[in-house]
N, C-alpha and C positions, 0 to 999 in steps of 0.2 A: 088486442092491445090498442090502448088509446094514445092520442097525440102527446099527451103529457107524459106517459110512460116513456115513449120513444124520445122525447126531449130530454129526459133525465139520462137514458142510454147514451145519446149524443154527448152530453155533457160529460158523463162518466168516461167514455172513450177519449175524449180531448185531454182530460185532466190526467188519466191513467198513462196516456202516452207521454204527457209532458213530464210526470214523475219518472217514468222508466228511463227517458233520455237524460234526465238530470242526474239520476243516480248513476248511470253509465258514465256521464261525462266527469262525475265527481271521482269514482273509481279510477278513470284513466288519468285524472289530474294527479292523483296520489303517486303515480308511476313516473311523473315528469322529471324527478330528481334521482331516478335509479341510476346505478352504476351501469355504464355502457357496456354491453357484452363484449368479450375479448375479440371476437370475430370483426366487431365493428369498431374497434379503438381508433382505427385510422381515419374515420369519418370526420370526426371533429378534433380540433385541438381544443384547449381549455377554454380560451376566449370565445371561440365559435359555439363551444357547447353551452356556455352561460348565456350566450345571445340566444340560442335555440330555445333554451328553457324559458326565457323572458318572453319569446314569441308566443310559446304555447300558453303560458300563463295569462298572457294578455288577451289572447283569442278566446281562451276559456271564460275568463270572467266578462269579456264582451258578449260571448254567446249567451251566457246566463242572463244578461240584461236585455238583449234582443228578443230571445225566445218567452221571457217572462213577459215582456211587453205585448208580444204576439198573443200570448195566451190571454192576457187580460183583455185585449182588443177583442178577440174572438168571443170570449165570454160575455163581455158587455154586449157585443153586437147581437148575440143570441138573446140574452135576458131581456133587451129592451126593443125586441123586434126590428133590428136593423134590416134584415132582408125584406120585411114587409114594407118599410119605409122606401127602400130602393125601388122595390117592386112598383109601388104606387107612382113613383116619379117616372118609370119606364113606361107605365100604361098611360101616362099623359101625352106620349108621343104618337101612339098609334093604337089601333085595336087588333093590329096584325101580330099573332103570336112569334113570328119570326123577328120583327122589328122590336117588339117588346124585350124579347130575349137577348138580342144584340145590344140594346141600350142598356139593360140590366147588367150583362157581364162586362160591358165597357166600363161603366160606372165603378163596378167592384174592381176589376182588375187595375185600371188607371188609378183609382182612389187608393187602392192598397199600395200600388207602387210609389205614389207620391207620398204617403204617410211613411214608407220604409227608406224612402231616399236618404233622409239624414243619416240613417244607420250605414247604409252602404257607402254614402260619402265619407263618413268618419272611418269606416274600415279601409277604404282606399287611400284617402288623403292624409290620414293620421297614423293608423296602425302599419299598414303596407309601407307608407313613406318612412315612418321611423325606423323600420328594420330594413331599408334600402331596397324593397321589392318594386315599389309604384314608379311607373313611367308614363301613367296617364295623365294627360292635361285635362283641365276642368272642361275645356271645350270638347274633347273626346268623350268624356264621361257623360255629359248631357246629350250630345249627338247620338251616342249609343243608345240612350233611352228613348229618344224620339223615333230612331229607326225601328227599335223593339216594338214600339207602340204601333208604328204603321204596320209592321209585319204581323203583329197579333191580329189588327183589325182586319188585314186583307186575307191572311191565311186562316187564323183562328175563326174569324167571323165567317169566312165563306164555308168552311167545313161545319162549323155550328148551324148556320142557316139550312145547309143540305140535310144534316141530321134531324132537324126539327120538321123540315119539308118530308122526309121519309116517314117520320112518325105521324104526321098528319095524314098522309097517304095510305099508310099500311097498318097503323097502330102498333099492335105487339110484335109484328114481323120486321119492324124498323131495323131491329138488331142485325139482322142479315145483311141489309143494304148498308148499314153503318159500318159493319165488320168489313165488307167489301171494300167500301170507300178508305177506311184507315189502313187496311192492308195495302192497297195500291199506293196511298200516300206515303206509307212507311218505305215501301220498296223504291219508290220514286226518290225520296230524301236520301236513302242510302246510296243510291247510284248519282245523283247529281247536286248533293249538298255543298261540296266542296266548290263547284262550278257556279252554283246559282246563289247561294246563301253567304258563304265566306267572303266573296269579293265586296259584299255590302259594308263589312266591318274591317276587313283587312286587305292588304295588297299582297298577292301572290306572284312570283316570278319563278320561271324555270330555273333549276339549279344549273349554274354555269359548268361548262366543260372544265375538267381538271381531275385531279387525284381522287378526291371524294367521290365524284360521279361515277368516275372508272371503277372504283372500289364497290361501290354499290352495285353497279351493272354486272360486274365479275362475280360477285356472290350471287345475284340473283339467277345468273346463268347456271351456276353450278348446282342450283336446287330446282332448275326447270321453272323459274317463276318469271313470266314475261312483265318487265317493269320499264316502260318508257317515259311515263309521266312523273318526274320528280320535281316538286316545288319547294320553294323557301317562302315562308309567311313572315311578314314584319311583327312578330310576337312582342319585340322589344319596345313597341311604341305603347304598350300598356302594362308590361311587367317584365322582371329580369328572370321570372321562372320558365323553365324550358319544356318542350313537348314534342312529340312527333306522332303521326297517325297515319293509317291507311284508309281509303274511302273508295266506294264504287266497287262495280263488278265489271268483269269482262273488258271491253274497249275503254270503259270509264275508271279502270282502276288507277289509282294514284297514290304517291307518298307524298305527305307534307311534313317538312322540317321547320320547326321554328328556328329563326335566326339566332336565337338565344342558345338552342341546342348545339348549332354549329359552333358557336363562340365557346361553350362550355366544355365540349367533349372533343377528343381527337377523332381522326377518321376511323381508326379501328374500333373504338367505342360506339361511334354512330352506326357503323355496320353491323355491330353486334345487337344494338337496340332494334335496328330494321330486321335482323334475322329473327328476333324475338316476334315481331309483328308479322312476318312471314310465316312463322310457325302458327299463329291465330287462323291464318287462311288455309294453310296445309292441313291443319287439323279439324277444319270445318267449324271452328268456334263461331265465326261470324254468321254462317247459315243456321247453326243451332240457336243462337241469340235471337236471330230474326223469326224463325219458326216458333220458338218459345214465346216471344212477344206477341205474334200473331195469335197464337193458341189462347195465351192469357187474356187477350183483348176480347176475343170471342167468348169466352166463359164469362167474363165481367159483363159484357153487353148483354148476353142472354139473361143473366141474373137481374140486371138492370130492367129489361123488358117485362119481367114478372112482376116487378114492384112499381114501375114509374108511373102507372095510371092510378095508383091508390093516393087518393087525396090527403091520406094521414100523413104522407111524407111532407107535403107542403106544410100542413098544420103543425107539425112537430118542430118546425123551426119559425113558427110565429106567423105564417102567410096565409091569410083567410082564403084567397082565391086560388085554388090548386093550378098548377101549370107544370109544363114540362121542364123548364128551366130551374124552377124552385125544387122540383122533386130530384133533379140531377144533383143539385147542391147537398141536399139532405142525404141522398143515397151515397155520395162521395164520402160524407162524414161517417155514416154507418159501415161503409165497406172498408174503411181505414185499417181495422185489425187483420182482415184477410190480405189486403194489399201488403201489409207489414210482413206476413208469413211468406207470401209468394217473393217478396224483395228478399228475405233471408235465404230462400232456396236460390234464387238467382245469384246472390252473392257468394253462397258456397260454390256453385258451378263455376263462377268467375274466377274465384281464388284457385280452383282445381285446374281451370284452363291456364291460369298464369304460369303454373308450375310446369304444364305440358309445353306451353310456348317458350318457357326457359329452357327446358330439356332439349327442345328441337334447335335453339340458337346454339346450345352447348354442343350438340352432336355434328351440326352442319357448318358450324363456324368455331367459335372459341369460347369457353367459359370466362375466363379471365377478364377480357375487355367488358363483357356484359356486367360482371360484378363491379369493376371500377367504374363504370357508367352509372349504375344504379347508385352507388355511393356518393359519386360526385352530384347526381341530381338531389339526393337526399340531403346532402351538406348546403347545396345551393338553395333549396327551398325551406331550410331549417326545420326538416320533418321530425316527427317523434320516432325515436329509435327503440323505445320501450312502451309500446302501447298495451294496455290491460287486455288479456285475451278476450274476455266478455264484449269489450269495446270493438275489437277486432271481428269478432263473430258477428255482431249486430250491424256494424257499419262499414266494414272494408270490404270493397270489391277485389282488392289485391292482397295477398300475403305480405306480413310485415317484412321489412328489409332483412332482418335476421334470418327469418325462415327462407327467404328467396336465396340469401347467400349460402346457407347451410345446404339447400338442394342443389345449387349449382356447384358446389365443391364436392359432391358425392362422386 
């Protein structure tokens, strides 16, 4: 296979992926005005439903613009040898492969973020603002970007440097060392993400003693789930949308509640939501996802090790001087269809696990407060109550609200 053939395959993958996504988006958009199912009639009143329809339509149109821009930018970059241009700039800084790769990816990542910043700014300060969601200030918006760049440079740059060093030292066996590194990093982040990363962006405080904490602790005791660390995060400084999550293992296990969740739901509903999250732990879903992620990473790295040394990868995206970092870019583009398939499989498991966690909450606590909580959260985020089944299959990690309510009422 020639570099030219591989180039056209990459172009075809990008365009086909774009077309599939746009067709699914269009199919989904046709259902925006569907009649709300009887089971969900109490989610929206007429005014709120019209608002949700306007929100969905606005996001759909904005998504078409942003994805079309991204497609055009990617194609122009490929056709006019943009990667070769950036690679030449990076090579002016050093002859060291690690330094070249770090400069190359630094330019690509930060440049891409700068180009797309006007879109994210518009999304936050125009669309989200118009529909009453945005609480982010311009200072927070830009500080978040700077913090993300610093973290990307330190963490991402450090991992990339080690991977290239592994490659230089072991060649095709680099995938084993890289796999071990990424596995250790994944487990570490699962354990300490809330303690180390979240405080960079948000303030976390222990949930104060009171009725809510007592109810959470009482429920945790009834199911034999030791839970001492309950925190509240100031999500309201960025958005009115609510969330809650568990993180960590063993002594680092904690539950984090957004302050918006506490404001939107009553105590019974919050406990029901946490019962659902406890269900994920009890059903070993978190372990499954972690193990599956590790296995998929290992398979991907092994396949990468087979092809990464072939100069045709670099040549396929217009770079004359073969290198690990350029081969990595080309491989990522070619591997996209396989990633799509594995993503679909993981989404299928995720939706199945959501039903199981709902069932656990229903049997160990109550179904009704979880139903009302899900309805309130859907209303407050103006979510789509009538998504197209194909769109759900391709993109949803959770079942639709209708399916979850129907399951909880069984």
